[in-house]
C-alpha positions as CSV (number, residue, x, y, z in Angstrom):
1,M,131.8,140.5,130.9
2,K,130.9,143.5,129.4
3,S,132.5,143.1,125.9
4,A,130.3,139.4,126.2
5,D,127.4,141.5,126.6
6,R,128.5,144.0,123.6
7,Q,129.0,141.3,121.3
8,R,125.3,139.8,122.4
9,N,123.9,143.2,121.8
10,L,125.7,143.7,118.6
11,R,124.3,140.4,117.1
12,F,121.3,141.4,118.3
13,R,121.3,144.6,116.4
14,N,122.7,143.0,113.1
15,L,119.5,140.6,113.3
16,L,117.3,142.6,113.7
17,F,118.4,145.2,111.1
18,S,118.5,142.2,109.0
19,F,115.1,140.8,109.3
20,V,113.7,144.7,109.3
21,V,115.9,144.8,105.6
22,V,114.3,141.2,104.5
23,I,110.6,142.8,105.2
24,L,111.1,145.8,103.3
25,V,112.5,144.1,100.1
26,M,110.7,140.6,100.7
27,P,107.1,142.6,99.1
28,G,109.1,144.1,96.1
29,L,111.3,140.4,95.0
30,Q,107.5,138.5,95.4
31,G,106.3,141.4,93.3
32,M,109.0,141.1,90.3
33,L,109.4,137.4,90.4
34,G,106.5,135.9,92.7
35,F,108.1,133.0,94.3
36,V,105.5,132.6,96.9
37,H,101.8,131.2,95.5
38,E,99.3,133.8,96.8
39,K,95.7,132.4,97.0
40,P,93.5,135.0,95.0
41,L,90.9,137.5,96.5
42,S,87.4,136.7,96.0
43,G,84.8,139.4,94.3
44,A,85.3,141.7,91.2
45,F,88.5,143.4,90.5
46,T,89.4,146.1,88.2
47,E,92.8,144.4,86.8
48,T,95.8,147.4,86.9
49,A,98.6,147.0,85.0
50,T,101.9,146.7,86.3
51,P,104.2,150.8,87.1
52,D,106.1,151.6,83.7
53,F,108.4,154.6,83.7
54,G,107.6,154.5,79.6
55,E,104.9,156.3,80.3
56,F,106.0,159.2,81.8
57,T,105.8,163.3,79.8
58,W,106.7,166.4,81.2
59,K,103.2,167.0,81.2
60,T,101.8,163.8,83.4
61,W,105.0,164.6,85.5
62,L,103.6,168.5,86.2
63,D,100.2,168.1,86.4
64,G,101.0,164.6,88.7
65,S,98.8,162.3,86.9
66,F,102.0,160.3,86.4
67,Q,102.9,160.0,89.9
68,E,99.3,159.4,90.8
69,E,98.7,156.6,88.9
70,Y,102.7,155.4,89.2
71,N,101.8,154.7,92.8
72,N,98.6,153.3,92.5
73,R,100.2,150.8,90.2
74,L,102.6,150.1,92.8
75,E,100.3,150.0,95.5
76,Q,98.1,147.3,93.3
77,N,101.0,145.1,92.3
78,I,103.6,145.2,95.6
79,G,104.1,141.8,96.4
80,F,102.0,139.8,99.1
81,R,99.6,142.6,98.3
82,N,96.5,139.7,98.5
83,S,98.1,138.0,102.0
84,L,98.3,141.9,103.3
85,V,94.9,142.6,102.5
86,R,93.5,139.8,104.3
87,L,95.2,140.1,107.2
88,N,94.2,143.6,107.4
89,N,90.7,142.1,106.7
90,Q,91.0,139.5,109.5
91,I,92.1,142.2,112.0
92,S,88.8,144.3,111.1
93,Y,86.9,141.9,111.6
94,S,88.2,139.5,114.5
95,F,89.0,143.1,116.9
96,F,86.1,145.1,115.7
97,R,83.3,143.1,114.8
98,Q,83.6,145.2,111.0
99,A,83.5,143.7,107.4
100,N,85.7,145.6,104.6
101,A,84.2,144.0,102.2
102,E,82.3,146.7,100.3
103,G,78.2,146.9,101.0
104,V,79.0,143.9,103.8
105,I,77.9,145.0,107.7
106,V,78.1,142.5,110.4
107,G,74.7,142.6,112.6
108,Q,74.1,140.9,115.8
109,Q,74.6,137.3,116.7
110,S,77.7,137.9,113.7
111,E,75.1,137.8,111.2
112,L,76.3,139.1,107.9
113,F,74.4,141.5,106.0
114,E,74.6,143.1,102.4
115,E,73.6,146.4,103.7
116,D,71.3,147.2,100.9
117,Y,68.9,144.7,102.3
118,I,68.6,146.7,105.4
119,R,68.0,150.3,103.6
120,E,64.9,148.4,101.7
121,Y,63.9,147.2,104.3
122,T,63.8,149.9,106.7
123,G,62.2,152.2,104.2
124,E,65.8,154.6,103.3
125,Y,65.3,153.1,99.5
126,F,61.7,154.0,99.4
127,V,60.7,156.1,95.9
128,G,56.9,157.1,97.1
129,E,53.5,155.2,96.4
130,K,52.2,156.6,93.1
131,V,54.7,154.7,91.5
132,W,53.7,151.4,93.1
133,Q,49.7,152.3,92.8
134,K,50.6,152.7,88.4
135,K,52.7,149.8,88.6
136,A,50.1,147.7,90.5
137,R,47.0,148.9,87.4
138,Q,49.4,148.1,84.7
139,L,50.0,144.6,86.1
140,R,46.7,144.0,87.0
141,A,45.4,145.0,83.3
142,V,48.3,142.7,82.3
143,Q,47.3,140.1,84.3
144,D,43.7,140.1,82.8
145,T,44.8,140.1,79.0
146,L,47.5,137.1,79.8
147,S,44.5,135.3,81.5
148,K,41.7,136.1,78.4
149,L,45.0,133.9,76.4
150,G,45.3,130.9,79.0
151,K,48.6,132.4,80.5
152,S,49.2,133.1,84.3
153,L,51.1,136.0,85.4
154,V,52.6,136.0,88.6
155,I,54.8,138.6,91.2
156,I,56.8,136.1,93.8
157,F,58.2,138.4,96.4
158,E,61.9,136.1,97.8
159,P,62.6,136.6,101.5
160,G,65.2,138.7,102.1
161,K,68.0,139.2,105.5
162,G,66.8,142.7,106.5
163,S,63.2,141.4,106.9
164,F,63.7,138.0,108.0
165,Y,66.5,138.7,110.4
166,S,65.5,142.4,111.7
167,D,66.2,141.5,115.3
168,R,69.7,141.0,113.8
169,L,70.1,144.3,112.2
170,P,73.6,146.1,113.0
171,G,73.9,148.4,115.9
172,K,73.6,151.5,113.7
173,Y,70.2,150.4,112.3
174,R,68.6,149.2,115.8
175,N,67.5,152.5,117.0
176,I,66.5,153.2,113.7
177,A,62.1,153.4,113.2
178,K,61.2,151.3,110.1
179,T,59.1,153.4,108.1
180,V,57.3,152.1,105.2
181,S,59.3,150.7,102.7
182,N,58.5,149.6,98.5
183,Y,57.8,146.2,99.6
184,D,55.1,147.5,102.1
185,V,53.1,149.5,99.4
186,L,53.6,147.5,96.4
187,S,52.7,144.4,98.6
188,R,49.5,146.1,99.4
189,E,48.8,147.5,96.1
190,L,49.1,144.1,94.3
191,N,46.5,142.6,97.1
192,N,44.6,145.5,97.0
193,L,43.6,144.8,92.8
194,G,43.9,141.7,92.7
195,V,47.4,140.5,91.1
196,N,48.9,137.3,91.2
197,V,51.2,137.3,94.6
198,L,52.9,134.5,95.6
199,D,54.5,136.0,99.2
200,L,57.5,133.8,100.0
201,N,58.9,136.6,102.1
202,Q,55.7,136.7,104.9
203,Y,56.0,132.7,104.2
204,F,59.5,132.6,105.4
205,L,58.7,134.9,108.5
206,S,55.5,132.7,109.4
207,I,58.1,129.4,110.0
208,K,61.0,131.0,111.0
209,G,62.4,129.7,114.2
210,K,60.4,126.4,113.0
211,T,62.2,124.4,110.8
212,E,64.7,121.5,111.5
213,F,67.9,123.4,109.3
214,P,68.4,127.6,108.6
215,L,66.6,128.9,106.0
216,F,69.1,131.6,105.4
217,P,73.0,130.6,106.1
218,Q,74.8,133.3,108.6
219,C,77.8,133.8,106.0
220,G,75.3,134.0,103.0
221,T,73.0,136.7,101.6
222,H,71.0,133.9,99.6
223,W,68.1,132.2,101.4
224,S,69.9,128.6,102.3
225,Y,69.4,125.3,99.9
226,Y,67.5,124.4,102.3
227,G,65.5,126.8,102.3
228,S,65.3,127.4,98.5
229,V,63.9,123.8,98.3
230,L,60.4,125.0,101.0
231,A,60.1,128.3,98.5
232,A,60.5,125.6,95.2
233,D,57.6,123.2,97.1
234,T,55.5,126.0,98.3
235,T,55.6,127.6,94.4
236,L,54.8,124.7,92.6
237,K,51.7,124.1,94.8
238,Y,50.7,128.0,94.4
239,L,51.3,127.6,90.5
240,E,49.1,124.5,90.9
241,R,45.9,126.2,92.7
242,L,46.0,129.2,90.2
243,R,46.7,127.6,86.8
244,G,44.4,124.4,87.9
245,T,46.7,121.6,86.8
246,D,49.0,119.0,88.1
247,L,52.4,120.0,88.3
248,P,55.1,117.3,89.1
249,D,55.5,117.2,93.0
250,L,58.5,118.3,94.4
251,S,60.6,116.2,97.8
252,I,63.7,115.9,99.5
253,V,65.0,112.7,99.6
254,S,67.5,113.5,102.9
255,N,69.4,116.3,103.8
256,E,73.1,115.9,103.9
257,I,75.3,118.2,106.3
258,G,79.1,118.5,104.8
259,D,82.2,119.6,105.7
260,T,82.3,122.1,103.0
261,I,79.7,124.5,102.5
262,R,78.2,124.3,98.6
263,H,77.8,128.1,97.2
264,P,76.5,130.5,97.9
265,D,75.7,129.8,101.5
266,Y,79.4,131.4,102.5
267,D,79.1,134.0,99.5
268,I,79.3,136.8,101.8
269,G,82.0,135.4,103.5
270,L,84.3,134.7,101.1
271,A,83.7,138.3,99.6
272,M,85.0,139.4,103.2
273,N,88.6,138.1,102.0
274,L,90.0,136.4,105.8
275,I,92.4,134.7,106.7
276,F,90.6,132.3,108.7
277,P,86.5,131.3,108.1
278,I,84.0,132.4,109.9
279,K,82.5,129.7,112.3
280,H,78.9,129.3,111.9
281,P,75.8,127.2,111.9
282,L,76.4,124.4,109.1
283,T,73.6,124.3,106.6
284,T,72.4,121.3,104.9
285,D,72.5,119.9,100.8
286,P,69.0,118.7,100.3
287,K,69.1,115.6,98.3
288,L,65.4,115.9,95.9
289,K,62.8,113.7,94.1
290,I,60.4,115.7,91.4
291,D,57.7,113.1,90.4
292,Q,57.1,113.5,86.9
293,G,54.4,110.8,87.0
294,S,51.7,110.4,84.3
295,G,48.7,113.3,84.2
296,K,51.8,115.5,85.1
297,T,51.5,118.9,83.3
298,R,54.9,121.1,82.9
299,P,54.5,124.0,81.5
300,Q,56.3,126.6,79.4
301,V,57.4,129.2,81.7
302,L,59.4,132.7,81.3
303,I,61.1,134.2,84.9
304,A,62.8,138.3,85.0
305,G,64.2,137.8,88.8
306,D,67.3,138.2,90.3
307,S,70.1,135.5,91.5
308,F,67.9,133.9,94.2
309,Y,66.8,131.5,91.4
310,F,69.9,130.5,90.9
311,N,69.7,128.1,94.1
312,W,66.7,126.4,92.4
313,L,68.8,126.0,88.9
314,N,71.7,123.9,90.4
315,N,69.0,121.6,91.8
316,R,67.7,121.0,88.7
317,I,64.5,121.9,89.9
318,P,63.4,123.8,86.6
319,T,64.8,121.8,84.5
320,E,62.8,119.4,85.6
321,A,59.3,120.7,86.9
322,F,58.7,123.1,83.5
323,G,58.5,121.8,80.3
324,S,60.7,125.1,79.9
325,C,62.1,128.3,81.9
326,D,63.5,131.3,80.5
327,F,65.1,132.7,83.3
328,W,65.9,136.4,82.1
329,Y,69.1,138.4,84.7
330,Y,67.6,141.3,85.3
331,N,65.8,141.6,82.6
332,N,69.5,140.9,80.6
333,N,71.5,137.7,80.6
334,I,69.6,134.8,79.7
335,T,69.7,131.3,81.2
336,K,68.5,128.2,79.6
337,S,66.9,125.8,82.8
338,D,69.7,123.5,81.6
339,G,72.6,126.2,82.7
340,S,73.2,127.3,79.0
341,P,73.1,130.5,78.5
342,G,70.3,131.7,76.0
343,G,72.1,135.6,74.8
344,K,70.6,138.7,75.8
345,A,67.0,139.9,76.6
346,T,67.5,142.8,74.0
347,E,67.8,140.3,70.9
348,K,64.9,138.7,71.2
349,D,61.5,138.9,69.9
350,F,59.6,140.0,73.5
351,R,56.0,139.2,71.9
352,S,56.9,136.0,70.7
353,E,58.9,134.9,73.6
354,V,55.6,136.3,75.7
355,L,53.1,134.5,73.8
356,Q,55.1,131.1,73.9
357,R,54.8,130.8,77.8
358,D,52.1,129.2,80.2
359,I,53.7,131.4,83.4
360,I,55.3,134.4,83.3
361,A,56.7,135.2,86.7
362,V,58.6,138.0,88.1
363,M,60.7,137.0,90.8
364,I,62.6,139.8,93.3
365,T,63.8,139.8,96.7
366,E,63.7,143.0,98.9
367,R,67.0,144.7,98.1
368,F,66.1,145.4,94.6
369,M,62.4,146.2,95.0
370,H,62.8,149.8,94.2
371,A,64.2,149.0,91.0
372,F,60.8,146.3,90.4
373,A,61.3,144.0,87.4
374,W,64.4,145.8,86.0
375,G,61.9,147.5,83.1
376,F,59.8,143.9,82.2
377,D,56.9,145.0,83.2
378,E,56.8,148.2,81.5
379,Q,57.8,145.7,78.6
380,L,54.4,143.9,79.6
381,Y,52.5,146.5,79.6
382,D,53.4,148.5,76.3
383,L,53.1,144.8,74.0
384,F,49.5,144.6,75.3
385,F,48.5,148.5,75.9
386,P,51.2,150.5,73.5
387,G,50.6,154.0,73.2
388,Y,52.2,157.5,75.2
389,R,54.7,157.2,77.8
390,D,55.2,159.8,80.0
391,P,59.2,160.9,79.3
392,E,59.2,161.7,83.1
393,E,58.3,157.8,84.3
394,V,60.7,156.0,81.6
395,F,63.6,158.2,82.7
396,A,62.6,157.8,86.9
397,D,62.4,154.0,85.8
398,Q,65.6,154.1,84.5
399,I,67.6,155.6,87.3
400,R,65.4,153.3,89.7
401,S,67.0,150.2,87.7
402,Y,70.5,151.5,87.8
403,G,72.3,150.8,91.0
404,D,75.3,153.3,90.9
405,E,72.5,156.2,89.3
406,F,70.0,155.0,92.5
407,G,72.9,155.5,94.9
408,R,73.6,158.7,93.7
409,M,70.3,159.8,94.3
410,V,69.8,158.0,97.7
411,K,73.2,160.3,98.8
412,E,71.6,163.3,97.2
413,A,69.0,163.1,98.4
414,S,69.4,163.0,101.8
415,A,72.1,165.8,101.7
416,M,69.7,168.3,100.0
417,N,66.9,167.0,103.1
418,I,64.8,166.5,100.2
419,S,62.6,162.5,99.5
420,L,64.0,160.1,97.5
421,E,60.8,160.6,95.2
422,E,61.4,164.1,94.7
423,R,65.2,163.9,94.4
424,I,64.6,160.9,91.2
425,N,61.6,163.0,90.0
426,K,63.7,166.1,89.6
427,E,66.3,163.8,88.0
428,A,63.9,162.4,85.3
429,N,62.8,166.1,84.6
430,Y,66.4,166.8,84.3
431,L,67.2,163.6,81.9
432,F,63.7,165.0,79.7
433,Y,65.2,168.2,78.6
434,D,68.3,167.2,78.5
435,D,67.4,164.5,75.6
436,Y,65.1,166.8,74.4
437,K,67.7,169.4,73.6
438,A,69.7,166.0,72.1
439,N,66.6,165.2,70.0
440,P,64.5,167.4,69.2
441,D,62.6,165.1,66.4
442,K,61.6,162.7,69.4
443,Y,59.2,164.6,71.4
444,T,56.7,165.8,68.9
445,E,52.7,165.3,71.8
446,K,51.7,168.7,73.0
447,R,51.6,167.5,76.8
448,D,55.7,166.9,76.2
449,L,56.3,170.1,74.8
450,L,54.2,172.1,76.9
451,R,56.2,170.9,80.2
452,I,59.7,170.9,78.5
453,Y,58.6,175.3,77.5
454,E,57.4,175.4,81.7
455,M,61.0,173.9,82.2
456,G,62.7,176.2,80.4
457,I,60.8,179.2,82.2
458,R,61.4,177.8,85.8
459,G,65.1,177.7,84.4
460,T,65.5,180.7,83.3
461,P,65.9,183.8,86.5
462,D,65.3,186.5,84.0
463,W,62.2,184.8,82.9
464,M,60.6,183.9,86.1
465,Q,61.8,187.2,87.5
466,E,58.9,188.5,84.7
467,M,56.4,185.5,85.6
468,V,56.6,187.4,88.8
469,K,55.3,190.6,87.8
470,K,52.7,189.2,85.2
471,A,51.1,186.8,87.7
472,A,50.9,189.9,89.7
473,I,49.4,192.0,87.6
474,N,47.3,189.1,86.4
475,K,46.1,188.3,89.6
476,I,47.1,184.7,89.9
477,S,49.7,182.2,90.8
478,I,53.0,181.9,89.2
479,D,52.2,178.2,88.3
480,E,48.9,179.2,86.2
481,Q,51.0,182.3,84.7
482,I,53.7,179.9,83.9
483,R,51.3,177.4,82.2
484,R,49.8,180.1,80.2
485,D,53.2,181.5,78.7
486,A,53.7,177.8,77.8
487,E,50.6,177.4,76.0
488,W,51.1,180.8,74.1
489,I,54.3,179.4,72.7
490,Y,53.3,176.0,72.0
491,E,50.5,178.0,69.9
492,D,53.2,180.4,68.5
493,K,55.4,178.0,67.3
494,M,52.5,175.7,66.0
495,K,51.2,178.9,63.8
496,N,55.3,179.3,62.6
497,K,55.2,175.6,61.4
């Protein structure tokens, strides 16, 4: 009896050992042979080369870079990696309601958010009032000029999940008091100056809970196709009133609810790379009719905007409602109204592109409000009002428009316990000074040179000590003494020239 028990225990241990060996060996075999087809991960990934001992050198071995790179490549190319990633993500979501996708966060009622929408909504990304006051003045000047040419400028605020589902924000944000946001100030300034604004954000909030189908999909970041059609209909009616012309009429023929979801209604869900799809309320795929009957006007349109536009494009709304509609994605890549690529915005004659349109529009959702128009508005202003541009403002615009750089400013402002506006201005001044050092002939304006000399004084400790002493002797403020010395430097250089 005891012998039989020992035999069973031995067989069990052998089976267990064999199972462990197989588990350890299988990823290596899969990595080499790829005998099991794995579903690829969704999202943007940098392809990593396979480990290669042929790249070994004593130098990289001794400084540790070879081992680090080899280990990184090994991890990225291990067999069943995609399945293991999905398993890890599924455990995080199912048991802890955590999303492992970059920038994604799970809110109340399992609503999925891109966190940037929330941070814009709460005011964390607020860049100050001055920039919006300036932009509003410039946009009003551009609008007036275009109006004299028989053209219309329109700013379209698309809705965002941060505002729309503020009642479903994740726990970490529910106790954070909302402060003033970029959207709050820009919309106020534009309205105060009478700039043409279509606020679809407010429109969505006004019909929240009153529509037959969801305006936002639970697992998507953009408006639903149903919501986008309501927004398009509202936009066409607004443009009709603004232009005083009869545009094509849009109507929903039917709303089809299928088993599959039309992209991008599940775009965040895909980015989470789970094993099992998230259960969510079904969205509809509306079938449209656009009446182009006699007497209808189809304007020529140019839009600078973000990815919300593509829901319209996928339903052929720009194709059928407008005579032409070039879309400048983030003021960069161009998509024609038929969906074909149109090159880069930088390759175009900006003046010609603007003057051949009836309507010039900026479409932007709350997530990108800090980066408003990605420089498109500044190009419009420079087109009609060429002249001096403050270098600090030029560099500040670039910082706000560049995602990674803006993200760094947010982190550093928090670490330094200063406002985001102040941190961006400091960085813009540094870039201005650095650019002057590299390209001194680029800056000839007295106002620019005075600021450069002042920055040079402030950035030199010994020089600043001298300013403190001179200010005390002259009984003036240190700032005034710095300004006087900068003036002296400028005059001295002019004399030498």
